[in-house]
C-alpha positions in Angstrom: 58.5 45.3 -46.5 58.6 49.0 -45.7 59.8 50.4 -42.4 57.0 52.1 -40.5 57.7 54.4 -37.5 55.0 56.0 -35.3 55.9 59.0 -33.1 53.7 59.0 -30.0 52.2 56.3 -27.8 48.9 57.9 -26.9 45.5 56.3 -27.9 45.9 57.5 -31.5 49.4 56.2 -32.0 48.6 52.9 -30.2 45.4 52.3 -32.2 47.3 52.9 -35.4 50.1 50.6 -34.4 47.7 47.8 -33.6 45.8 48.3 -36.8 49.0 48.1 -38.8 50.1 44.9 -37.0 46.7 43.3 -37.9 47.5 44.1 -41.5 50.9 42.3 -41.2 53.3 45.3 -40.9 56.2 45.5 -38.5 56.0 48.7 -36.6 58.4 50.7 -34.4 56.9 53.3 -32.1 58.9 56.1 -30.4 57.5 57.9 -27.3 58.5 59.5 -24.1 56.3 59.2 -21.0 53.8 61.8 -20.1 55.4 64.5 -18.1 52.5 65.1 -15.6 49.9 63.0 -13.9 46.3 63.6 -15.1 42.8 62.2 -14.7 40.5 62.1 -17.7 36.8 61.8 -17.8 35.4 59.6 -20.6 32.0 58.2 -21.6 30.9 54.6 -22.1 31.2 55.2 -25.8 34.9 56.0 -25.4 35.5 52.7 -23.5 33.7 50.8 -26.2 35.9 52.5 -28.9 39.0 51.6 -27.0 37.9 48.0 -26.7 37.1 48.0 -30.5 40.6 49.3 -31.2 42.1 46.4 -29.3 43.4 48.4 -26.3 42.3 45.8 -23.7 45.2 46.2 -21.3 44.7 50.0 -21.2 41.1 49.4 -20.2 42.1 46.7 -17.7 43.8 49.5 -15.6 40.3 50.4 -14.6 37.9 53.3 -15.1 36.1 54.6 -12.0 32.5 55.3 -12.6 31.0 58.5 -11.2 27.8 60.5 -11.5 28.7 63.7 -13.2 27.2 67.0 -11.9 26.6 69.9 -14.2 26.2 73.6 -13.4 25.6 75.5 -16.6 23.7 78.7 -17.3 22.7 78.9 -13.6 21.0 75.5 -13.7 22.0 72.4 -11.8 21.5 68.8 -12.8 23.1 65.4 -12.8 24.2 64.1 -16.2 25.3 60.7 -17.5 27.8 58.5 -15.8 31.4 59.6 -16.4 34.3 57.2 -16.2 37.6 58.5 -14.7 40.8 57.2 -16.3 44.0 57.6 -14.4 46.3 58.5 -17.3 49.6 57.2 -15.9 48.0 53.8 -15.4 46.2 54.0 -18.7 49.5 54.8 -20.5 51.2 51.8 -19.0 48.3 49.7 -20.3 48.8 51.1 -23.7 52.4 50.1 -23.8 51.5 46.6 -22.6 49.0 46.3 -25.5 51.7 47.4 -27.9 54.2 44.9 -26.4 51.7 42.0 -26.8 51.0 43.0 -30.4 54.7 42.8 -31.2 55.2 46.5 -31.6 58.8 47.6 -30.9 58.6 50.6 -28.5 61.6 52.9 -28.1 61.4 55.1 -25.0 62.9 58.5 -25.8 62.4 62.1 -26.8 62.3 62.9 -30.5 64.8 65.7 -31.1 64.4 66.1 -34.9 62.7 64.6 -37.9 64.2 65.2 -41.4 61.8 64.1 -44.2 62.2 63.8 -47.9 60.4 62.0 -50.7 62.6 58.9 -50.1 62.1 58.6 -46.3 62.6 60.0 -42.9 65.5 60.3 -40.5 64.4 60.5 -36.8 66.9 61.7 -34.1 66.1 60.4 -30.6 67.7 61.6 -27.4 70.1 58.9 -26.1 69.5 56.6 -29.1 70.8 55.9 -32.6 68.9 57.7 -35.4 66.1 55.8 -37.0 65.3 55.5 -40.7 61.7 55.2 -41.8 60.1 54.6 -45.2 56.7 55.8 -43.8 56.1 58.1 -40.8 53.0 58.3 -38.6 52.9 61.5 -36.6 50.9 60.9 -33.4 52.5 63.2 -30.9 49.3 65.2 -30.3 49.5 68.9 -29.8 53.3 68.6 -29.4 53.6 67.7 -33.1 55.2 70.5 -35.2 52.6 72.5 -37.1 52.2 72.2 -40.8 51.2 75.6 -42.2 48.6 77.8 -40.7 45.6 75.4 -40.7 42.4 76.3 -39.0 42.5 77.5 -35.3 39.8 78.3 -32.8 40.0 81.0 -30.2 43.3 80.7 -28.3 42.5 78.7 -25.1 44.5 77.4 -22.2 43.5 74.9 -19.5 45.0 75.2 -16.0 45.1 71.8 -14.4 45.3 71.9 -10.5 46.1 68.6 -8.8 46.4 68.0 -5.0 46.0 65.4 -2.3 42.8 65.8 -0.2 41.0 63.5 2.2 39.7 60.1 1.0 36.1 60.0 0.0 33.8 59.0 -2.9 34.5 59.2 -6.6 32.8 62.1 -8.4 33.1 64.6 -11.2 31.5 67.9 -12.2 31.4 70.6 -14.8 30.7 74.3 -14.0 30.5 77.4 -16.2 32.2 80.5 -14.8 32.3 84.1 -16.0 35.9 83.8 -17.4 35.6 80.2 -18.6 34.5 76.8 -17.4 35.9 74.2 -14.9 36.0 70.4 -14.8 36.6 68.9 -11.4 37.0 65.3 -10.2 38.0 63.5 -7.1 39.0 59.9 -6.5 38.3 57.7 -3.5 41.9 57.9 -2.5 41.6 61.7 -2.1 43.4 62.7 -5.3 41.6 65.9 -6.5 41.6 67.6 -9.9 40.3 71.0 -10.9 40.9 72.2 -14.5 40.0 75.7 -15.4 39.7 76.5 -19.2 40.1 80.2 -20.1 40.7 82.6 -23.0 44.4 83.4 -23.6 43.8 86.9 -24.8 41.2 88.1 -22.3 41.9 86.2 -19.1 43.4 88.4 -16.4 45.9 85.8 -15.1 48.7 86.8 -12.8 52.4 85.9 -13.1 53.3 82.2 -13.0 54.5 82.3 -9.4 51.1 83.6 -8.3 49.0 81.3 -10.5 48.4 78.6 -7.9 47.1 81.0 -5.3 44.9 82.7 -8.0 43.4 79.4 -9.0 42.7 78.6 -5.3 40.9 81.9 -5.0 38.7 81.0 -8.0 37.8 77.7 -6.5 37.0 79.4 -3.2 34.6 81.7 -5.0 32.6 78.8 -6.4 29.9 77.3 -4.2 29.9 74.1 -6.3 33.7 73.7 -6.0 33.6 74.3 -2.2 30.9 71.7 -1.8 32.5 69.3 -4.2 35.9 69.3 -2.5 34.3 69.7 0.9 36.9 72.5 1.7 39.4 69.8 2.7 43.1 70.6 3.2 45.1 70.7 -0.1 48.4 68.9 0.1 51.1 68.8 -2.6 49.2 71.2 -4.8 50.6 71.3 -8.4 49.6 73.1 -11.5 50.1 72.3 -15.2 49.1 74.7 -18.0 48.4 73.2 -21.4 46.9 74.6 -24.6 43.4 73.5 -25.5 42.9 75.6 -28.6 41.0 73.8 -31.4 43.4 73.2 -34.2 43.0 71.5 -37.6 46.2 70.8 -39.5 46.4 72.2 -43.0 47.5 68.9 -44.4 47.2 65.5 -42.7 48.5 63.0 -45.3 51.2 62.7 -48.0 52.8 60.0 -50.1 55.0 58.6 -47.2 53.5 60.2 -44.0 50.2 60.7 -42.2 49.0 62.6 -39.1 46.6 61.0 -36.7 44.8 62.0 -33.4 45.5 65.5 -32.0 48.4 65.9 -34.4 45.8 66.0 -37.2 43.0 67.7 -35.3 42.7 68.8 -31.7 39.4 70.1 -30.6 38.1 72.2 -27.7 37.6 69.9 -24.7 34.0 71.0 -24.3 33.3 69.5 -27.7 33.7 66.0 -26.4 36.3 63.6 -25.1 39.8 63.9 -26.5 40.4 60.2 -26.6 37.3 59.5 -28.7 38.3 62.3 -31.1 41.8 60.9 -31.4 40.5 57.4 -32.2 38.1 58.8 -34.7 40.9 59.8 -37.1 43.3 57.0 -36.1 41.1 54.0 -36.8 41.0 54.7 -40.5 44.7 55.4 -40.7 46.0 51.8 -41.1 43.8 51.2 -44.2 44.9 54.6 -45.7 48.6 53.6 -45.1 48.1 50.1 -46.5 46.6 51.7 -49.7 49.5 54.2 -50.0 52.1 51.4 -49.7 50.5 48.6 -51.7 48.3 50.4 -54.2 50.2 53.7 -54.9 48.0 54.2 -58.0 45.2 55.1 -55.4 47.4 57.6 -53.5 45.2 60.6 -54.3 42.0 58.7 -53.4 43.5 57.6 -50.1 44.9 61.0 -49.2 41.7 62.7 -50.1 39.7 60.3 -48.0 41.8 60.9 -44.9 41.9 64.7 -45.4 38.2 65.1 -45.9 37.3 62.7 -43.0 39.5 64.6 -40.6 38.1 67.9 -41.7 34.5 66.8 -41.3 35.1 65.3 -37.9 36.8 68.5 -36.8 34.0 70.7 -37.9 31.3 68.4 -36.4 33.0 68.4 -33.0 33.6 72.2 -33.2 30.0 72.9 -33.9 28.9 70.7 -31.0 31.2 72.7 -28.7 29.9 76.0 -30.1 26.3 75.0 -29.2 27.3 74.1 -25.6 28.9 77.5 -25.3 25.8 79.1 -26.7 23.7 77.4 -24.0 25.5 79.6 -21.4 23.7 83.0 -21.7 24.6 84.8 -18.5 27.7 86.6 -19.9 26.9 87.3 -23.6 29.5 90.2 -23.7 32.2 88.4 -21.9 35.1 87.8 -24.4 35.5 84.1 -23.6 31.8 83.2 -24.3 31.3 85.7 -27.1 34.1 84.3 -29.2 33.2 80.6 -28.7 29.5 80.8 -29.3 30.2 82.1 -32.9 33.0 79.7 -33.9 33.7 77.9 -36.3 30.6 79.0 -38.3 26.8 79.2 -38.2 26.0 75.8 -39.7 23.9 73.5 -37.6 25.6 70.7 -35.8 22.8 68.2 -36.6 20.8 69.0 -39.8 17.2 68.0 -39.9 16.5 64.8 -41.8 15.1 65.1 -45.3 14.6 61.8 -47.2 13.8 63.6 -50.4 17.3 65.3 -50.3 19.2 62.0 -50.2 21.4 61.5 -53.2 23.8 58.8 -54.5 27.4 59.6 -55.4 30.7 57.7 -55.9 33.1 58.4 -53.0 36.0 56.8 -51.2 35.2 53.9 -48.8 37.2 51.4 -46.8 37.0 48.0 -48.4 39.0 44.8 -47.8 41.8 46.6 -46.2 42.2 49.4 -48.8 40.6 52.7 -49.8 38.4 52.0 -52.7 35.5 53.8 -54.5 31.8 52.9 -54.2 28.4 54.4 -54.5 27.3 56.0 -51.2 24.3 57.8 -50.0 24.9 61.5 -49.1 22.8 62.8 -46.2 22.6 66.1 -44.4 24.5 64.8 -41.4 26.9 62.6 -43.5 28.1 64.8 -46.4 30.8 62.4 -47.2 28.3 59.6 -47.6 27.3 56.3 -46.0 28.1 53.1 -47.9 26.1 50.4 -45.9 24.2 49.8 -42.8 24.6 46.5 -41.0 26.1 45.0 -44.2 23.4 46.3 -46.5 24.6 48.6 -49.3 22.4 51.7 -49.2 22.6 53.0 -52.8 21.0 49.9 -54.4 18.4 49.9 -51.6 17.5 53.5 -52.3 17.0 52.8 -56.0 14.7 49.9 -55.1 12.6 52.1 -52.8 12.1 54.6 -55.6 10.2 51.9 -57.6 9.0 49.3 -55.0 7.0 49.2 -51.8 9.2 49.1 -48.7 8.2 45.5 -47.9 9.3 44.3 -51.3 12.5 46.4 -51.3 13.5 44.9 -47.9 12.3 41.4 -48.5 15.7 39.8 -49.0 17.2 41.2 -45.8 17.6 39.1 -42.6 15.4 40.1 -39.7 18.3 41.8 -38.0 19.3 43.7 -41.1 15.7 44.7 -41.7 15.4 46.1 -38.2 18.6 48.2 -38.6 17.8 49.4 -42.1 14.3 50.4 -41.2 15.6 52.3 -38.2 18.1 54.2 -40.5 15.4 55.0 -43.0 13.1 56.4 -40.3 16.0 58.5 -39.0 16.4 60.0 -42.5 12.7 61.0 -42.6 11.4 58.1 -44.7 7.7 57.6 -44.6 6.5 54.2 -45.8 
């Protein structure tokens, strides 16, 4: 049995660890605690993804529901419900999930990793070095870069946190001339205001003056003044962190893999970071299992992970680009100008065209391994779809080419028939 070590105990590292345990692997995870307290807004879809990954104790820490206000392009409206996760509590829950799954967790800072074709030597502050046959890099944006990769406009997020007066739970998003701000408050009076700006063009003062400068920016916003009710701000703290979109140049090798933000980190406007981290991490255990137990499929498994990560990154990046393009009040402002044109001009969601569907052989996840199968390539899924609700799509498409829909779908259960018909209609199929 190989020795597997994961670096990082965020959602991506934890989900990968739990997936490997379900496949029967012993796993050691190395992580230091988050250095700052944060609140994170997530959607119901993120909560469902966390539950699907087996992170029950992390969810049990509670997510406060709030109606999210949006002020964008000069228009005000209330958006969907947003759930506020307290990251320190959430991280404690992640560690409890790991403990219950039998994952060995080493608390400590990784000082150095020396890798070779035969394994990895991991040096940890205050601990004996670890030897690993297979390494999973899940330290997020703190993971060492591999080559140049693909990077979006250089972006920094300035998180302001303070204690205000108790009140109701709420969150909001606002576009500003030099960037955009996300704000939240908890019932206990904890307040958060995060301002995302362009590194190159933002006229930020020296570090010692940054807190006062952020306070001035909030005071200039009618939404922020109303949201926080101009209450006293006690124990005001600031944490600056990079939020530049980054795609690693290589995300998988023979004895290592990158997951979560270590593989791809997208702009926070593109969607929730936890969901994006899980998107790449959930496939990782099967890729690792294939590399270790079916090395003859190494190229297939590595290519599958690389292409999936790249496609996810570009999809999220294009979604963010379109949100930026919706703000049209400052077209020449460098922050908005750069982001409404990156990463490309391809549409985020291509129009359905049933006649353009085609069948190809491509990598799929099957019985715990990466395998090959016939998939259906669509405009929105260029890597292909294997099946819908247990129904393989390639044989179905061939039947539809020569049979009426009723005959082609006759052997499906009622539930399968409903799901497949829904998918066909979404692809532009006309019976």
